ZAMARGU-4260 file (C-alpha; in steps of 0.2 Angstrom, whole numbers, plus 5000, padded with zeros to 4 digits):
<rodrens>
0) 5860/5187/5603 | 5851/5203/5597 | 5861/5219/5596 | 5860/5231/5610 | 5855/5244/5598
5) 5836/5243/5594 | 5835/5236/5577 | 5826/5247/5564 | 5809/5240/5560 | 5811/5244/5542
10) 5829/5241/5538 | 5842/5237/5552 | 5856/5251/5553 | 5869/5239/5546 | 5859/5238/5530
15) 5867/5255/5526 | 5881/5244/5520 | 5881/5238/5502 | 5870/5223/5499 | 5879/5206/5499
20) 5876/5191/5488 | 5867/5184/5503 | 5855/5199/5505 | 5852/5200/5486 | 5847/5181/5485
25) 5836/5183/5500 | 5827/5198/5493 | 5823/5188/5478 | 5813/5176/5489 | 5802/5189/5496
30) 5783/5188/5493 | 5778/5198/5478 | 5776/5217/5484 | 5764/5229/5477 | 5769/5237/5461
35) 5767/5256/5460 | 5750/5251/5454 | 5747/5240/5469 | 5744/5225/5458 | 5752/5208/5462
40) 5766/5205/5449 | 5761/5187/5448 | 5743/5190/5443 | 5747/5201/5429 | 5750/5195/5411
45) 5766/5196/5402 | 5768/5212/5392 | 5774/5214/5374 | 5783/5228/5366 | 5766/5235/5361
50) 5763/5239/5380 | 5777/5252/5379 | 5765/5263/5371 | 5758/5267/5388 | 5775/5272/5395
55) 5770/5290/5397 | 5754/5285/5407 | 5764/5273/5418 | 5777/5286/5422 | 5763/5298/5427
60) 5754/5285/5438 | 5770/5280/5446 | 5773/5297/5452 | 5755/5298/5457 | 5756/5282/5467
65) 5772/5288/5476 | 5763/5303/5483 | 5752/5291/5493 | 5767/5284/5502 | 5774/5294/5517
70) 5792/5300/5516 | 5795/5289/5531 | 5785/5280/5544 | 5782/5285/5562 | 5773/5276/5576
75) 5756/5284/5579 | 5746/5284/5595 | 5729/5286/5588 | 5717/5272/5581 | 5712/5270/5563
80) 5695/5278/5560 | 5680/5267/5557 | 5670/5264/5541 | 5670/5278/5528 | 5665/5282/5511
85) 5672/5296/5500 | 5671/5301/5482 | 5687/5306/5474 | 5690/5321/5462 | 5689/5309/5447
90) 5673/5302/5453 | 5679/5286/5460 | 5669/5279/5476 | 5680/5272/5489 | 5673/5263/5504
95) 5685/5260/5519 | 5682/5247/5532 | 5692/5239/5546 | 5699/5222/5541 | 5706/5217/5558
100) 5724/5214/5563 | 5728/5232/5560 | 5723/5232/5542 | 5710/5242/5532 | 5701/5236/5516
105) 5697/5249/5503 | 5684/5245/5490 | 5686/5256/5475 | 5673/5258/5461 | 5679/5267/5446
110) 5665/5275/5436 | 5662/5270/5418 | 5665/5288/5412 | 5683/5288/5419 | 5685/5270/5411
115) 5681/5278/5395 | 5694/5291/5397 | 5707/5278/5401 | 5701/5268/5386 | 5704/5283/5375
120) 5721/5286/5382 | 5726/5267/5379 | 5720/5269/5361 | 5730/5285/5358 | 5745/5276/5367
125) 5745/5261/5355 | 5742/5273/5340 | 5758/5282/5345 | 5769/5266/5343 | 5760/5252/5334
130) 5764/5252/5315 | 5751/5244/5304 | 5754/5245/5285 | 5743/5258/5277 | 5740/5268/5293
135) 5757/5278/5295 | 5750/5295/5299 | 5762/5310/5300 | 5754/5314/5317 | 5751/5301/5330
140) 5739/5298/5344 | 5725/5310/5347 | 5732/5322/5333 | 5733/5308/5320 | 5722/5312/5305
145) 5720/5293/5301 | 5719/5281/5316 | 5721/5263/5315 | 5704/5254/5315 | 5700/5247/5332
150) 5697/5229/5326 | 5713/5230/5317 | 5722/5238/5332 | 5716/5225/5344 | 5720/5210/5332
155) 5738/5217/5330 | 5740/5220/5349 | 5730/5205/5356 | 5714/5207/5365 | 5721/5202/5382
160) 5735/5213/5380 | 5724/5228/5376 | 5712/5224/5390 | 5727/5223/5402 | 5733/5240/5397
165) 5716/5247/5400 | 5714/5240/5417 | 5732/5246/5421 | 5727/5263/5415 | 5712/5263/5426
170) 5722/5258/5441 | 5734/5271/5438 | 5720/5284/5437 | 5711/5278/5453 | 5723/5270/5465
175) 5733/5285/5470 | 5717/5295/5474 | 5710/5280/5484 | 5726/5279/5494 | 5725/5297/5499
180) 5711/5291/5511 | 5724/5281/5522 | 5740/5289/5516 | 5743/5297/5533 | 5742/5281/5543
185) 5747/5267/5531 | 5762/5257/5532 | 5774/5261/5517 | 5773/5249/5503 | 5760/5238/5512
190) 5746/5241/5500 | 5741/5226/5489 | 5726/5223/5477 | 5717/5207/5482 | 5706/5207/5467
195) 5714/5196/5453 | 5720/5207/5439 | 5711/5197/5426 | 5695/5198/5435 | 5694/5217/5431
200) 5694/5213/5412 | 5675/5211/5413 | 5674/5230/5414 | 5681/5231/5396 | 5670/5218/5388
205) 5661/5230/5376 | 5663/5232/5358 | 5681/5233/5354 | 5684/5230/5372 | 5676/5247/5377
210) 5670/5250/5395 | 5653/5242/5398 | 5652/5244/5417 | 5660/5251/5432 | 5676/5243/5438
215) 5677/5237/5456 | 5693/5231/5465 | 5698/5229/5483 | 5714/5235/5491 | 5721/5229/5508
220) 5732/5241/5517 | 5741/5238/5534 | 5741/5253/5546 | 5753/5260/5557 | 5751/5251/5574
225) 5743/5260/5588 | 5755/5261/5603 | 5753/5264/5621 | 5764/5262/5636 | 5755/5252/5650
230) 5767/5259/5663 | 5777/5275/5666 | 5792/5274/5655 | 5801/5287/5665 | 5802/5276/5681
235) 5808/5260/5674 | 5820/5250/5684 | 5831/5234/5680 | 5842/5222/5689 | 5858/5217/5679
240) 5870/5204/5685 | 5888/5209/5684 | 5899/5198/5673 | 5913/5198/5685 | 5923/5206/5699
245) 5941/5207/5704 | 5941/5189/5710 | 5933/5182/5694 | 5944/5193/5683 | 5960/5186/5691
250) 5953/5168/5690 | 5949/5171/5671 | 5967/5179/5668 | 5975/5164/5677 | 5965/5152/5666
255) 5969/5162/5650 | 5988/5161/5654 | 5987/5142/5659 | 5978/5138/5643 | 5990/5148/5633
260) 6004/5138/5641 | 5995/5122/5637 | 5994/5127/5619 | 6013/5130/5619 | 6016/5113/5628
265) 6022/5096/5620 | 6014/5079/5623 | 6026/5065/5628 | 6022/5047/5629 | 6021/5041/5647
270) 6025/5023/5651 | 6033/5024/5669 | 6018/5030/5679 | 6000/5031/5681 | 5988/5045/5675
275) 5988/5062/5684 | 5977/5077/5682 | 5983/5087/5667 | 5988/5071/5657 | 5980/5067/5640
280) 5974/5049/5637 | 5966/5038/5624 | 5953/5027/5633 | 5938/5015/5630 | 5923/5019/5640
285) 5907/5008/5643 | 5892/5013/5654 | 5877/5003/5659 | 5863/5007/5671 | 5864/4999/5688
290) 5847/4990/5693 | 5839/4992/5710 | 5846/4975/5715 | 5864/4980/5710 | 5865/4970/5694
295) 5870/4977/5677 | 5856/4984/5667 | 5855/4991/5649 | 5869/5001/5641 | 5867/5020/5642
300) 5866/5026/5624 | 5878/5040/5620 | 5890/5035/5634 | 5899/5022/5625 | 5916/5028/5618
305) 5930/5019/5609 | 5947/5026/5607 | 5941/5042/5616 | 5954/5056/5618 | 5952/5062/5635
310) 5960/5078/5642 | 5960/5078/5661 | 5966/5097/5662 | 5956/5112/5666 | 5939/5105/5671
315) 5936/5097/5654 | 5929/5082/5663 | 5912/5088/5669 | 5905/5072/5677 | 5909/5072/5696
320) 5919/5057/5702 | 5925/5052/5684 | 5943/5059/5686 | 5945/5054/5704 | 5942/5036/5699
325) 5954/5035/5684 | 5969/5044/5692 | 5983/5032/5694 | 5978/5021/5680 | 5992/5015/5669
330) 5992/5010/5651 | 5983/4993/5649 | 5973/4995/5665 | 5954/4992/5666 | 5944/4998/5680
335) 5925/4998/5684 | 5916/5010/5696 | 5899/5017/5700 | 5894/5035/5698 | 5877/5044/5700
340) 5873/5057/5687 | 5869/5074/5694 | 5851/5080/5694 | 5855/5094/5682 | 5865/5084/5670
345) 5861/5091/5652 | 5855/5074/5646 | 5838/5072/5655 | 5837/5053/5652 | 5852/5050/5664
350) 5848/5063/5678 | 5850/5055/5695 | 5853/5038/5686 | 5866/5026/5695 | 5878/5020/5682
355) 5892/5008/5681 | 5907/5014/5671 | 5921/5003/5664 | 5937/5012/5658 | 5952/5005/5649
360) 5967/5015/5646 | 5976/5012/5630 | 5988/5027/5628 | 5994/5040/5641 | 6003/5057/5637
365) 6011/5069/5649 | 6013/5088/5645 | 6030/5096/5644 | 6028/5115/5647 | 6040/5128/5640
370) 6050/5139/5651 | 6042/5156/5655 | 6053/5168/5646 | 6050/5186/5639 | 6050/5178/5622
375) 6036/5166/5627 | 6026/5181/5634 | 6026/5190/5617 | 6020/5174/5609 | 6005/5173/5622
380) 6001/5191/5622 | 6008/5201/5607 | 6016/5217/5612 | 6021/5211/5630 | 6039/5214/5636
385) 6039/5202/5650 | 6029/5188/5659 | 6023/5201/5672 | 6018/5213/5658 | 6009/5200/5648
390) 5999/5194/5664 | 5995/5212/5668 | 5988/5215/5650 | 5978/5200/5650 | 5970/5205/5667
395) 5967/5223/5659 | 5959/5215/5644 | 5947/5204/5654 | 5942/5219/5665 | 5938/5229/5650
400) 5928/5215/5643 | 5918/5214/5659 | 5914/5233/5657 | 5909/5231/5639 | 5898/5216/5643
405) 5890/5225/5658 | 5886/5240/5647 | 5878/5229/5634 | 5868/5220/5647 | 5862/5236/5654
410) 5857/5241/5636 | 5847/5225/5634 | 5839/5226/5650 | 5833/5244/5648 | 5826/5241/5631
415) 5817/5224/5637 | 5809/5234/5651 | 5803/5247/5639 | 5796/5233/5627 | 5787/5225/5642
420) 5776/5240/5644 | 5773/5243/5626 | 5756/5238/5621 | 5755/5236/5602 | 5748/5225/5589
425) 5762/5222/5577 | 5758/5222/5558 | 5762/5206/5549 | 5772/5215/5536 | 5783/5222/5549
430) 5786/5205/5557 | 5790/5197/5540 | 5802/5211/5535 | 5811/5211/5551 | 5812/5192/5550
435) 5820/5193/5533 | 5832/5206/5538 | 5838/5195/5553 | 5839/5180/5542 | 5849/5190/5529
440) 5861/5195/5543 | 5863/5177/5548 | 5867/5172/5530 | 5879/5186/5528 | 5888/5180/5544
445) 5889/5162/5537 | 5895/5169/5520 | 5909/5178/5528 | 5914/5165/5540 | 5912/5149/5529
450) 5914/5157/5512 | 5899/5148/5505 | 5898/5143/5487 | 5885/5152/5477 | 5874/5136/5475
455) 5874/5133/5494 | 5870/5151/5497 | 5856/5150/5484 | 5849/5135/5494 | 5849/5143/5510
460) 5841/5159/5503 | 5827/5149/5495 | 5809/5153/5500 | 5807/5137/5509 | 5822/5140/5520
465) 5816/5158/5523 | 5799/5153/5528 | 5805/5140/5540 | 5816/5153/5549 | 5801/5165/5550
470) 5790/5151/5558 | 5803/5145/5570 | 5809/5162/5575 | 5792/5170/5576 | 5793/5174/5595
475) 5811/5181/5594 | 5806/5192/5578 | 5791/5199/5587 | 5802/5203/5602 | 5814/5213/5591
480) 5799/5222/5583 | 5792/5226/5599 | 5808/5233/5606 | 5810/5244/5590 | 5792/5251/5591
485) 5794/5255/5609 | 5810/5264/5606 | 5802/5274/5592 | 5787/5278/5602 | 5799/5284/5616
490) 5808/5295/5604 | 5791/5303/5599 | 5786/5306/5617 | 5802/5313/5622 | 5805/5324/5607
495) 5821/5316/5603 | 5827/5324/5587 | 5841/5320/5575 | 5852/5335/5571 | 5855/5339/5553
500) 5874/5338/5555 | 5873/5321/5563 | 5861/5315/5549 | 5873/5321/5535 | 5888/5313/5543
505) 5879/5296/5545 | 5874/5297/5526 | 5891/5302/5520 | 5898/5287/5530 | 5886/5275/5521
510) 5890/5283/5504 | 5908/5279/5506 | 5905/5261/5510 | 5894/5259/5495 | 5907/5268/5484
515) 5920/5257/5491 | 5911/5241/5485 | 5906/5249/5469 | 5887/5247/5473 | 5873/5259/5468
520) 5862/5267/5481 | 5847/5278/5483 | 5852/5293/5492 | 5834/5297/5498 | 5833/5279/5506
525) 5850/5282/5514 | 5843/5297/5523 | 5828/5287/5529 | 5839/5273/5536 | 5851/5285/5544
530) 5837/5294/5552 | 5830/5278/5560 | 5848/5272/5565 | 5851/5289/5574 | 5834/5290/5582
535) 5838/5272/5589 | 5854/5279/5597 | 5845/5293/5605 | 5832/5282/5612 | 5846/5271/5620
540) 5855/5286/5627 | 5839/5292/5635 | 5835/5275/5642 | 5852/5273/5650 | 5851/5291/5658
545) 5833/5288/5665 | 5832/5270/5669 | 5836/5265/5687 | 5849/5251/5686 | 5854/5239/5700
550) 5870/5229/5698 | 5869/5212/5706 | 5885/5204/5712 | 5894/5192/5700 | 5890/5174/5701
555) 5899/5159/5694 | 5893/5141/5694
</rodrens>
């Protein structure tokens, strides 16, 4: 079940903890993200050492692209503006249009004049690092007295490699400015260039791969969702059923005690009496359908059992009438009787079906219970000093669990009520990211519980398994996203702000966890995640204080 705390739509609060092997493997299966240039890593050619000549340019572009991303994302309540065309400082023409589903398409046209500057930068960059016999100038790049002839340079570097560097330089000098058009409302890291990287090579098809035409490419960017509450968030009301009362607590405590005694009991072979409630038996069970004329019909699949170990204690036999019909049977006895399956039986195909059962008892065991002493009390509930003390502590623990479960149920109901009035079109990237986070948490739990081998973990974290999870759990993932967005919108409307002291303490806790595991971390990212986690807590607190809650009486089947 989802946590009562609203999950962070970017990274769950628990992800402040060091990344496990499960998370690391899962991250490797993620679809290619936009690089600092926004280009799809799969569409770019492999680079050689010669490409390192553009390192200073790449560093500058990375910083520039980073400025187009917001430090953190907040839910907006205004819609994305319509089509728009702007000319950037460098002369690029950027057309913006609505692409539907909360996305915007940017069409960027880079003028040939800017491409020429990029071309010259690439030439200078390669002259800085490429060594060709006979052209070892004392000064490199633009200050070199003797430059490597272009044809010789391109032959040495490779034409595709040279064109790739030119396109990359052009992207680095145009994409950051283009992204400024939507930076205030774009989802962080959602930008991706849809034009194939190599399709842009045609702009550098002149003599010696010089620019010959403007370069055009398209960028898809997902926008922050437009959020609105369709009802009054200050007048929410929910009904929550109590998990138990004094009577159910006493029943559960007695059952806990009796089950614990049963665990301490010893089974003894019985030969001198018939079966009584509480015994264990080994039986053969046959079941057939009873026809309308009373004759035996076809066997009921799944009801046939051989050498079945039957425990008759504590309501383990769910089929009404079965226990009553076998009480008194001794070893070797065989008995047939008819039972009608209830209309709410879990297996639909036998609901309301009249069946004939034939039971044969092959072995019978009675239970020998230990004496109830103070020593036994300590075994059943560590720390107890007597039977009475143990039973009292068991009752207290069950009552405390009721209180915890009730608070959790109230939390869930309040957030669900808020999510129900939250009108928002959830971006695909948020759904995918939340789904991956949920799946990674599932893998982490499996890894801790079952200690999965690396090969098993790798198989579970494969792209196929992840995509299957995203498809099957789509509705639940969207529900979690909607709850989170609703809480973030609430925090904005009610001006719920995290104090600097609380933020600092949360980050310091996270640092300690990372350092304990010897894992590297990004402090800025920790602050963003801590901010989101604390805002979630504030939203929960506000909801519990302002939502009208009606507690319904406990109900037991």
